[in-house]
N, C-alpha and C positions, 0 to 999 in steps of 0.2 A: 726481489729475487730471493730464492732460498735453495739450499742444497737438497739432494735426494736422501741424505743421511738423517738419522735422528740426533742431530747435533744442536738444534735450537737456534742456529744462526739464520738471520735474514737481513737483507739490505733494503732500505727505503731510498729509492732514487727520486731526487727532486727534479722538477721540470726545469730544463735549461731556460734561462731568461727570466725566471721568477726571482723575486727579491731574496728569498732564502737560499737560492741555488749557489750563491757566492761561497757559502761555507762547504758546499759539497754534499755528497750522499751520506747516509748514516748506516753503520753496520751494528746490528743489535744481536744479543743472545737472550733467549727466553726459554724457560721450562714449559711455557704455554704457547708454543709457536702457532698451533692451529687456531687457538682462541684469538691471538693477536692478529693473525692474517684475516680472520673472519671479521673482527671489529674494524680493522682498517678498510676492508672491502665495503662493509655496510655503511660506514661513515662517509666514505668517498661517494658512494652511490646516492646517499640521502642528501649530501651537501652540494654535489656538483651534477648529479644525474648522469655521471660517467662511471663506467665499470673500471675497476682497478685491474691492471694487468699483473698477473702473478706468474712469474717464470720460475720453473724448477730446473736447476742445472748444477752440475758439480764444478762449473767454472763460469764466472761472470765478471764484468767490469764494474767498478765503482769509481766515482769521481771524488777524490779527497782534495779539497781546495782546487789547485790548478793541475794536480796530477791524476792521471787515470791509472788505477791499480787493478790488476787481475787478482781476484780471490779464487783460489783453487782448493778444492776439498779432496783429500787423499786418505786412503785407509792407513791407519797407524800400524807400524810394525812393532812398536814398543808396547809393553803392557802397562799403560798409564791409567788403568781403570776405565772409568766412563767419562773422563774429562778431555775435551778437545784441546789441542795445543796449537797456538797460532805462532807462526814464524815468518818474519819479514825476510824474504830471500834476497831481494834487491829493491830498488826504488819502484819497480813496476809489478812485483809479485808478492802476495801475501798467501802463504800456504797454511791451510788448516788441516792438521792431522786428526782424524776422528777415529774412535775405537770401533 
């Protein structure tokens, strides 16, 4: 999953029931988002013969250990330059303010 903003954030969702899924999903930030998504897609296709689902949304769920957390991307009202600001609103919401 990734947002529709130019913020560089993307989530890698692990398949439930897999050995690695116990740690939960991963949330990354990259200056090379398109290249990362392309590499992940091509690697998944070549290794498993399955297409990687890529969802673009300004709100999506991630699994962090046992907790499901909603990651929500909002436009920043502050002048913080070009740096996104992450704020944990409560146990179930992570808000990312993007310029």
